[in-house]
C-alpha positions, 0 to 999 in steps of 0.5 A: 249812729253806732256808738261802738263803745265797749264798757268794762264795767258798770262804773264806766257806763255810768260815767259815760251816761253822765258825760252824755247828759252834760252834752245833752244839757249844753245842747239844750242851752245852745238851742234855747240861745239860738232860738232867741236870736232875731233870725236863727240859723234854721239849719244849725238849729235842726242839726243841734236838735237832731244831735240832742235827740240822738243823745237822749236815745243813746242815754236811754239805751245805756240806762237800760243796760244798767237794769239787770236781766231778770230772765238770766 
């Protein structure tokens, strides 16, 4: 999980964060739906939850890049 994205400016970074938040929300819905079935596919469920967590972490890292470095 490198996420080798290079952003030209803050607006590109913010746009990517919005895209990732949308994907995170879609995963939340997919996970909830999968959990509702009588015999959920546990492997698929685990994979979705892992991806959701990866997105959450990546979003947090990107948001931290938007905070100005006060030591600069």
